[in-house]
SEMI-932402 format. One record per residue: residue number from 1; x, y, z of N, C-alpha, C, O in turn. Coordinates in steps of 0.2 Angstrom, whole numbers, plus 5000, padded with zeros to 4 digits. Layout:
<sites>
NUM:X:Y:Z:X:Y:Z:X:Y:Z:X:Y:Z
...
</sites>
This chain:
<sites>
1:5586:6198:6171:5582:6197:6165:5579:6190:6166:5582:6185:6167
2:5572:6190:6164:5568:6184:6165:5570:6179:6159:5571:6181:6154
3:5572:6173:6162:5574:6167:6157:5568:6165:6153:5562:6164:6156
4:5568:6164:6146:5563:6161:6142:5564:6154:6141:5570:6152:6138
5:5560:6150:6143:5561:6142:6141:5556:6140:6136:5550:6143:6136
6:5558:6135:6132:5553:6133:6127:5554:6125:6127:5559:6123:6128
7:5549:6122:6125:5549:6115:6124:5552:6113:6117:5550:6117:6113
8:5556:6108:6117:5560:6107:6111:5555:6104:6106:5550:6100:6108
9:5556:6105:6099:5552:6102:6094:5556:6096:6092:5562:6095:6092
10:5552:6091:6089:5555:6085:6087:5559:6086:6080:5557:6089:6075
11:5566:6085:6080:5570:6086:6074:5568:6081:6069:5567:6083:6063
12:5567:6075:6070:5565:6070:6065:5563:6064:6069:5564:6063:6075
13:5559:6060:6065:5557:6053:6068:5563:6049:6069:5566:6047:6064
14:5564:6047:6075:5570:6043:6076:5568:6035:6074:5563:6033:6077
15:5572:6032:6070:5570:6026:6067:5573:6020:6071:5571:6014:6069
16:5578:6021:6075:5581:6015:6078:5576:6013:6084:5572:6017:6087
17:5577:6007:6086:5573:6004:6091:5576:6007:6098:5581:6010:6098
18:5572:6006:6103:5574:6009:6109:5580:6006:6112:5583:6010:6116
19:5582:6000:6110:5588:5997:6113:5593:5997:6107:5592:5993:6102
20:5599:6000:6108:5604:5999:6103:5607:5992:6104:5609:5990:6109
21:5608:5989:6098:5611:5982:6099:5618:5982:6100:5621:5977:6102
22:5622:5987:6100:5629:5987:6101:5631:5988:6108:5628:5992:6112
23:5637:5985:6110:5640:5986:6116:5645:5992:6115:5648:5992:6111
24:5645:5996:6121:5650:6002:6121:5650:6006:6114:5655:6006:6111
25:5644:6009:6113:5643:6012:6106:5647:6019:6106:5649:6021:6100
26:5649:6022:6111:5653:6028:6111:5660:6027:6114:5663:6032:6115
27:5662:6021:6115:5669:6020:6116:5671:6022:6123:5677:6024:6124
28:5666:6023:6127:5668:6026:6134:5672:6020:6138:5676:6022:6143
29:5671:6014:6136:5675:6009:6139:5680:6006:6134:5681:6000:6133
30:5683:6011:6131:5689:6010:6126:5686:6005:6120:5681:6007:6117
31:5689:5999:6119:5687:5995:6113:5683:5989:6115:5682:5984:6112
32:5680:5989:6122:5676:5984:6124:5670:5983:6119:5666:5987:6117
33:5669:5976:6117:5664:5974:6112:5666:5975:6105:5663:5972:6100
34:5672:5979:6103:5674:5980:6096:5681:5976:6095:5684:5974:6100
35:5682:5975:6089:5689:5971:6087:5691:5974:6081:5687:5976:6077
36:5698:5973:6080:5701:5974:6073:5698:5969:6069:5697:5963:6071
37:5697:5971:6062:5694:5966:6058:5689:5969:6053:5687:5975:6053
38:5685:5964:6050:5685:5957:6051:5691:5954:6047:5693:5948:6048
39:5695:5957:6043:5701:5954:6040:5706:5954:6045:5707:5958:6049
40:5710:5948:6045:5715:5947:6050:5721:5952:6050:5724:5953:6055
41:5722:5955:6044:5727:5960:6043:5726:5967:6046:5730:5971:6047
42:5719:5968:6048:5717:5975:6050:5719:5976:6058:5720:5971:6061
43:5720:5982:6059:5722:5984:6066:5717:5988:6069:5713:5991:6066
44:5717:5988:6076:5712:5992:6080:5713:5999:6079:5719:6001:6079
45:5708:6003:6080:5709:6011:6080:5712:6013:6087:5711:6009:6092
46:5714:6019:6087:5717:6022:6093:5711:6025:6097:5706:6028:6094
47:5711:6024:6103:5705:6027:6108:5708:6034:6109:5713:6035:6112
48:5704:6039:6108:5706:6046:6109:5701:6049:6114:5695:6048:6114
49:5704:6053:6119:5700:6056:6124:5700:6064:6123:5705:6067:6121
50:5694:6066:6123:5693:6073:6121:5691:6075:6114:5692:6070:6110
51:5688:6080:6113:5685:6082:6106:5681:6077:6103:5681:6076:6097
52:5677:6073:6108:5672:6068:6105:5665:6071:6104:5663:6076:6106
53:5662:6067:6100:5655:6069:6098:5650:6067:6104:5645:6071:6105
54:5652:6062:6107:5647:6060:6113:5652:6057:6118:5656:6053:6117
55:5651:6060:6124:5655:6058:6130:5662:6060:6129:5663:6066:6126
56:5667:6057:6133:5674:6059:6133:5678:6056:6128:5683:6058:6126
57:5676:6050:6125:5681:6046:6121:5678:6045:6114:5672:6044:6113
58:5682:6044:6109:5680:6041:6102:5686:6037:6100:5691:6037:6103
59:5686:6035:6094:5691:6031:6091:5693:6034:6084:5689:6037:6081
60:5700:6033:6082:5702:6036:6076:5708:6032:6073:5712:6029:6077
61:5709:6032:6067:5715:6030:6063:5718:6037:6061:5715:6041:6058
62:5724:6037:6062:5728:6043:6060:5733:6041:6055:5738:6037:6056
63:5733:6044:6049:5737:6043:6043:5738:6035:6043:5744:6032:6043
64:5733:6032:6041:5733:6024:6040:5738:6022:6035:5739:6026:6030
65:5742:6017:6036:5747:6015:6032:5745:6009:6027:5749:6007:6023
66:5739:6007:6028:5736:6002:6023:5728:6002:6025:5726:6005:6029
67:5725:5998:6021:5718:5997:6022:5717:5994:6029:5720:5988:6030
68:5713:5996:6033:5712:5993:6040:5705:5995:6042:5701:5998:6039
69:5703:5992:6048:5696:5993:6050:5695:5989:6057:5699:5986:6059
70:5689:5990:6059:5686:5987:6065:5679:5986:6065:5676:5989:6061
71:5676:5982:6069:5669:5980:6069:5667:5977:6075:5670:5976:6080
72:5660:5976:6075:5656:5972:6081:5651:5969:6077:5647:5972:6073
73:5650:5962:6079:5644:5958:6076:5638:5958:6081:5639:5957:6087
74:5632:5959:6078:5626:5959:6082:5621:5954:6079:5622:5953:6073
75:5617:5951:6083:5612:5946:6080:5607:5950:6077:5604:5955:6079
76:5604:5947:6071:5599:5950:6067:5594:5944:6065:5595:5938:6066
77:5588:5947:6063:5583:5942:6060:5582:5943:6053:5580:5949:6051
78:5582:5938:6049:5581:5939:6042:5574:5942:6040:5569:5941:6044
79:5574:5947:6036:5568:5950:6034:5567:5957:6037:5563:5961:6035
80:5570:5958:6043:5569:5964:6046:5574:5969:6043:5579:5968:6040
81:5572:5976:6043:5576:5981:6041:5580:5984:6046:5577:5986:6052
82:5586:5985:6045:5591:5987:6051:5594:5994:6049:5595:5996:6043
83:5595:5998:6054:5598:6005:6053:5605:6005:6056:5605:6003:6062
84:5610:6008:6053:5616:6010:6057:5617:6017:6056:5616:6020:6051
85:5618:6021:6062:5620:6028:6061:5626:6029:6066:5627:6026:6071
86:5629:6034:6064:5636:6036:6068:5638:6043:6066:5635:6046:6061
87:5643:6045:6070:5646:6052:6068:5653:6050:6066:5656:6046:6069
88:5656:6054:6062:5663:6053:6059:5666:6059:6057:5663:6064:6056
89:5673:6059:6057:5677:6064:6053:5681:6060:6048:5683:6054:6050
90:5683:6063:6042:5687:6059:6037:5691:6065:6033:5688:6070:6031
91:5697:6063:6033:5701:6068:6029:5707:6065:6025:5709:6059:6028
92:5710:6067:6020:5715:6064:6016:5714:6066:6009:5715:6072:6007
93:5713:6061:6005:5712:6062:5998:5705:6060:5995:5704:6059:5989
94:5700:6061:6000:5693:6059:5998:5692:6052:5998:5686:6051:5996
95:5696:6047:5998:5695:6040:5998:5698:6037:6005:5702:6033:6005
96:5695:6040:6010:5698:6039:6017:5695:6034:6022:5698:6031:6025
97:5688:6034:6021:5684:6030:6026:5678:6027:6023:5675:6031:6019
98:5675:6022:6025:5669:6019:6023:5665:6016:6029:5669:6013:6033
99:5659:6016:6029:5655:6010:6032:5655:6004:6027:5654:6005:6022
100:5657:5998:6030:5657:5992:6026:5655:5987:6030:5658:5982:6033
101:5648:5986:6031:5645:5982:6035:5641:5976:6031:5638:5978:6026
102:5642:5970:6034:5639:5964:6030:5635:5960:6034:5637:5958:6040
103:5629:5958:6032:5625:5952:6035:5629:5946:6034:5632:5945:6028
104:5628:5941:6038:5631:5934:6038:5626:5929:6040:5622:5930:6044
105:5627:5923:6037:5623:5917:6039:5626:5913:6045:5632:5915:6047
106:5623:5908:6047:5626:5904:6052:5633:5901:6051:5636:5900:6056
107:5634:5900:6045:5641:5897:6043:5646:5903:6042:5652:5902:6040
108:5644:5909:6043:5649:5915:6042:5649:5917:6035:5654:5921:6034
109:5645:5915:6031:5645:5917:6024:5642:5924:6023:5637:5925:6026
110:5644:5928:6018:5641:5934:6017:5634:5933:6014:5633:5929:6010
111:5629:5937:6017:5622:5937:6014:5621:5944:6011:5620:5949:6015
112:5621:5945:6005:5620:5952:6001:5613:5952:6000:5610:5948:5996
113:5610:5958:6001:5603:5960:6000:5602:5962:5993:5597:5962:5990
114:5607:5965:5990:5607:5968:5983:5613:5965:5979:5618:5962:5982
115:5612:5965:5973:5616:5961:5968:5623:5966:5967:5628:5963:5964
116:5622:5972:5968:5628:5976:5966:5630:5981:5973:5626:5983:5976
117:5636:5981:5974:5639:5985:5979:5636:5992:5979:5635:5995:5984
118:5636:5995:5973:5633:6002:5972:5626:6003:5974:5624:6009:5975
119:5623:5997:5976:5616:5998:5978:5615:5996:5985:5610:5996:5988
120:5621:5996:5989:5621:5994:5996:5623:5999:6000:5629:6001:6001
121:5619:6003:6004:5621:6008:6008:5625:6006:6014:5629:6010:6017
122:5624:5999:6016:5629:5997:6022:5636:5996:6019:5640:5995:6024
123:5637:5997:6013:5644:5997:6010:5645:6003:6007:5649:6004:6002
124:5642:6009:6009:5643:6016:6007:5642:6016:5999:5645:6020:5996
125:5638:6012:5997:5636:6012:5989:5643:6011:5985:5643:6015:5980
126:5647:6008:5988:5654:6007:5985:5658:6013:5984:5662:6014:5980
127:5656:6018:5988:5659:6025:5988:5663:6026:5995:5665:6021:5998
128:5664:6032:5996:5667:6034:6003:5663:6039:6006:5659:6042:6004
129:5664:6039:6013:5661:6044:6017:5664:6051:6015:5670:6052:6013
130:5659:6056:6014:5661:6063:6012:5666:6065:6017:5666:6065:6023
131:5671:6069:6014:5676:6072:6018:5673:6077:6024:5668:6080:6022
132:5676:6077:6030:5673:6081:6035:5678:6082:6040:5681:6077:6043
133:5679:6088:6042:5684:6090:6047:5680:6091:6054:5683:6092:6059
134:5673:6092:6054:5669:6092:6060:5665:6086:6060:5664:6082:6055
135:5663:6084:6066:5659:6078:6067:5652:6079:6063:5649:6084:6063
136:5651:6073:6059:5646:6073:6054:5642:6067:6054:5645:6061:6056
137:5636:6067:6054:5631:6062:6055:5630:6058:6049:5629:6061:6043
138:5630:6051:6049:5629:6047:6043:5624:6042:6045:5624:6039:6051
139:5619:6040:6041:5614:6035:6043:5613:6030:6036:5613:6033:6031
140:5611:6024:6037:5610:6020:6032:5605:6014:6034:5605:6012:6040
141:5601:6012:6030:5596:6006:6031:5597:6001:6026:5598:6002:6020
142:5596:5994:6028:5596:5989:6024:5592:5983:6027:5592:5982:6033
143:5588:5979:6023:5585:5973:6025:5590:5967:6026:5594:5967:6022
144:5589:5963:6031:5593:5957:6032:5590:5952:6027:5584:5950:6027
145:5595:5949:6023:5593:5945:6017:5591:5938:6020:5592:5937:6026
146:5589:5933:6016:5587:5926:6018:5593:5923:6021:5599:5923:6019
147:5592:5920:6027:5597:5916:6031:5602:5920:6035:5606:5918:6038
148:5601:5927:6035:5605:5931:6039:5604:5930:6046:5598:5930:6048
149:5609:5929:6050:5608:5929:6057:5613:5934:6061:5612:5935:6067
150:5617:5937:6058:5621:5942:6061:5623:5948:6056:5622:5947:6050
151:5625:5953:6059:5627:5959:6055:5634:5962:6058:5634:5963:6064
152:5639:5962:6054:5645:5965:6056:5645:5973:6055:5645:5975:6049
153:5644:5976:6060:5644:5984:6060:5651:5986:6059:5655:5986:6064
154:5654:5987:6053:5661:5988:6052:5663:5994:6048:5659:5997:6044
155:5669:5997:6050:5671:6003:6047:5678:6002:6044:5682:5998:6047
156:5680:6005:6039:5686:6005:6036:5690:6011:6035:5686:6017:6034
157:5696:6011:6036:5700:6017:6034:5705:6015:6029:5707:6009:6029
158:5708:6020:6025:5712:6018:6019:5719:6022:6019:5719:6027:6023
159:5723:6019:6016:5730:6021:6016:5731:6029:6015:5728:6032:6011
160:5734:6032:6020:5735:6039:6020:5729:6043:6023:5730:6049:6024
161:5724:6040:6025:5718:6043:6027:5718:6044:6035:5721:6040:6039
162:5714:6049:6037:5712:6050:6044:5705:6049:6045:5701:6052:6041
163:5703:6045:6050:5696:6044:6051:5694:6043:6058:5698:6039:6062
164:5689:6046:6061:5687:6046:6067:5680:6044:6068:5676:6046:6063
165:5678:6040:6073:5671:6038:6073:5669:6038:6081:5672:6037:6085
166:5662:6039:6082:5659:6040:6088:5652:6039:6088:5649:6040:6083
167:5649:6037:6094:5641:6037:6095:5638:6033:6089:5634:6035:6085
168:5640:6026:6089:5637:6022:6084:5631:6018:6086:5631:6016:6092
169:5626:6018:6082:5620:6014:6084:5618:6010:6079:5619:6011:6073
170:5615:6004:6081:5613:5999:6076:5607:5996:6079:5607:5994:6085
171:5601:5995:6075:5595:5992:6077:5590:5991:6072:5591:5993:6066
172:5584:5988:6074:5579:5988:6069:5576:5994:6068:5574:5998:6072
173:5575:5996:6062:5572:6002:6060:5565:6003:6061:5561:5998:6060
174:5563:6009:6063:5555:6010:6063:5552:6007:6069:5546:6006:6068
175:5555:6005:6074:5551:6002:6080:5551:6007:6086:5548:6005:6091
176:5553:6013:6085:5552:6017:6091:5546:6022:6089:5546:6024:6084
177:5541:6022:6093:5535:6025:6092:5536:6033:6092:5541:6035:6096
178:5532:6037:6089:5532:6044:6089:5531:6046:6096:5534:6052:6098
179:5526:6043:6100:5525:6045:6107:5531:6045:6111:5532:6049:6115
180:5535:6040:6110:5541:6039:6114:5546:6045:6113:5549:6048:6117
181:5546:6047:6106:5550:6053:6105:5547:6060:6107:5551:6064:6110
182:5541:6060:6107:5537:6066:6109:5538:6067:6117:5539:6072:6119
183:5538:6061:6120:5539:6061:6128:5545:6064:6130:5546:6068:6134
184:5551:6062:6126:5557:6065:6127:5557:6072:6126:5560:6076:6130
185:5555:6074:6120:5555:6081:6118:5551:6086:6123:5553:6091:6124
186:5545:6083:6125:5541:6087:6130:5545:6088:6137:5543:6093:6140
187:5549:6084:6138:5553:6084:6145:5559:6088:6145:5562:6090:6150
188:5561:6091:6139:5567:6095:6138:5566:6102:6137:5562:6103:6132
189:5568:6106:6141:5567:6113:6140:5574:6117:6140:5578:6115:6144
190:5574:6123:6137:5580:6127:6138:5578:6135:6137:5573:6136:6134
191:5583:6139:6139:5582:6146:6137:5584:6147:6130:5589:6146:6128
192:5579:6150:6126:5581:6151:6119:5584:6158:6117:5586:6159:6111
193:5585:6162:6122:5589:6168:6121:5594:6168:6126:5593:6168:6132
194:5600:6168:6124:5606:6167:6129:5611:6172:6128:5612:6176:6123
195:5615:6173:6134:5620:6178:6134:5627:6174:6135:5631:6172:6131
196:5627:6172:6142:5634:6168:6144:5633:6161:6145:5637:6157:6145
197:5626:6159:6146:5625:6152:6148:5618:6150:6145:5614:6153:6144
198:5619:6143:6142:5613:6140:6140:5611:6135:6146:5615:6130:6147
199:5605:6136:6149:5603:6132:6154:5597:6127:6152:5593:6129:6148
200:5598:6120:6154:5593:6115:6151:5590:6111:6157:5593:6110:6162
201:5584:6110:6156:5580:6105:6160:5579:6099:6156:5576:6099:6151
202:5582:6093:6159:5582:6087:6155:5579:6081:6159:5580:6081:6165
203:5576:6076:6156:5574:6070:6159:5579:6066:6161:5578:6062:6166
204:5585:6066:6158:5591:6062:6160:5597:6065:6157:5597:6069:6153
205:5603:6062:6159:5609:6065:6156:5609:6064:6149:5608:6058:6146
206:5611:6069:6145:5610:6069:6138:5616:6072:6135:5620:6076:6138
207:5617:6071:6128:5622:6074:6124:5619:6081:6121:5614:6080:6118
208:5622:6086:6122:5619:6093:6120:5625:6096:6115:5630:6097:6117
209:5623:6096:6109:5627:6099:6104:5624:6106:6101:5618:6107:6101
210:5629:6110:6100:5627:6117:6097:5630:6118:6090:5636:6117:6089
211:5626:6119:6085:5628:6120:6078:5627:6127:6076:5622:6130:6078
212:5631:6129:6071:5629:6135:6067:5624:6134:6063:5622:6128:6062
213:5620:6139:6060:5615:6137:6055:5618:6134:6049:5614:6131:6045
214:5624:6134:6048:5627:6131:6042:5629:6124:6043:5631:6120:6039
215:5628:6122:6050:5629:6115:6052:5635:6113:6055:5637:6107:6055
216:5639:6118:6056:5646:6117:6059:5645:6116:6067:5642:6120:6070
217:5648:6111:6070:5648:6109:6077:5652:6114:6081:5658:6114:6079
218:5650:6118:6085:5654:6122:6089:5654:6121:6097:5658:6124:6100
219:5650:6116:6099:5650:6114:6106:5647:6107:6107:5642:6106:6103
220:5650:6103:6111:5647:6096:6112:5648:6095:6120:5654:6094:6122
221:5643:6093:6123:5644:6092:6131:5639:6087:6133:5634:6086:6130
222:5641:6083:6138:5636:6079:6141:5633:6083:6147:5637:6085:6151
223:5627:6083:6148:5624:6088:6153:5619:6084:6157:5615:6080:6154
224:5619:6085:6163:5613:6083:6168:5608:6088:6168:5608:6093:6166
225:5602:6085:6171:5596:6090:6172:5598:6096:6176:5602:6096:6181
226:5596:6102:6174:5597:6108:6177:5604:6110:6176:5607:6115:6179
227:5608:6107:6171:5615:6109:6170:5615:6115:6165:5609:6117:6162
228:5621:6117:6164:5621:6123:6159:5628:6122:6155:5632:6119:6157
229:5628:6126:6150:5634:6126:6145:5636:6134:6144:5632:6138:6143
230:5643:6135:6145:5645:6141:6144:5645:6143:6137:5648:6140:6133
231:5641:6149:6135:5641:6151:6128:5644:6158:6127:5643:6161:6122
232:5648:6160:6132:5651:6167:6132:5655:6168:6126:5656:6173:6123
233:5659:6162:6123:5663:6163:6118:5660:6163:6111:5663:6164:6106
234:5653:6161:6111:5650:6161:6104:5649:6168:6102:5647:6172:6105
235:5649:6169:6095:5648:6175:6092:5640:6176:6092:5636:6171:6093
236:5638:6182:6092:5631:6184:6092:5628:6181:6085:5631:6181:6080
237:5622:6178:6086:5618:6175:6080:5614:6170:6082:5612:6169:6088
238:5611:6166:6077:5607:6160:6078:5611:6154:6078:5615:6153:6074
239:5609:6149:6082:5612:6143:6083:5606:6137:6083:5601:6139:6085
240:5608:6131:6082:5604:6126:6083:5607:6121:6088:5612:6119:6088
241:5602:6120:6093:5604:6115:6099:5601:6108:6098:5595:6108:6097
242:5605:6103:6098:5602:6096:6098:5603:6093:6104:5608:6094:6107
243:5598:6089:6107:5598:6085:6113:5597:6078:6111:5592:6077:6109
244:5601:6074:6114:5600:6066:6112:5601:6062:6118:5606:6063:6122
245:5597:6057:6120:5598:6053:6125:5601:6046:6122:5601:6041:6126
246:5602:6046:6116:5605:6040:6113:5599:6036:6109:5600:6031:6105
247:5593:6038:6111:5587:6034:6108:5583:6039:6104:5579:6037:6099
248:5582:6045:6106:5578:6051:6103:5582:6057:6103:5587:6058:6107
249:5581:6061:6098:5584:6067:6097:5579:6073:6096:5575:6072:6092
250:5580:6079:6099:5576:6084:6097:5581:6090:6096:5587:6090:6098
251:5578:6096:6093:5582:6102:6092:5578:6108:6093:5572:6108:6093
252:5582:6113:6094:5579:6120:6095:5584:6125:6093:5590:6125:6094
253:5581:6130:6089:5585:6136:6088:5586:6141:6094:5581:6142:6098
254:5592:6144:6095:5593:6148:6100:5596:6155:6097:5599:6154:6092
255:5595:6160:6101:5598:6166:6099:5603:6169:6104:5602:6169:6110
256:5610:6170:6102:5615:6172:6106:5615:6180:6105:5616:6182:6100
257:5614:6183:6111:5614:6190:6111:5621:6193:6113:5622:6199:6113
</sites>
């Protein structure tokens, strides 16, 4: 049977800069660049191999016994708008995990852009991440306030909660051009009607995820150019495939016969 290939369409305009400010964003080098904190009582998460959103490893807190967390500080410029995005799982009593990131000045003092925590997406608007048993994407933007020189990209887990994190990105929002994204999309092709294998042509090694139309992640792999993914176990129907190189992401619907 002749394979049908199609160029991917752009899923969305990617707003992060071409360079992620974080070191070791997908935890493939364990906790390099990351630390328990910023509170001294916090403990580092466990590094988990397998069932990761990106690559082989992710980090997790399992049945946390107290409020805890980890972070990485990056340099920022006051007045610039920054974006943090990541993938997570969270379960427990619905108050299990948060993004809790804070800008700081040269003396280490907190620099708040808004007067109320409820208006601060970098602190999850004083709420919690939605419960999720499958890898779920979360993104937030905030401008760096006057005198801000650093940003603590920080996550918290709470007593009794389970929380996993992977594929974290932080950078200046809105600095990747649409042409950069289109160039990536134009270089990625796949067969849109599959039986036992999904075959891909990629410009570089990328993360390929397959979702049901309801948004449930059913497959996640790192794939090289001309690589393929076994789809024999998928039920017949329509799926959404996303391909990401960490800077741009594109998507395409496929049909499993």
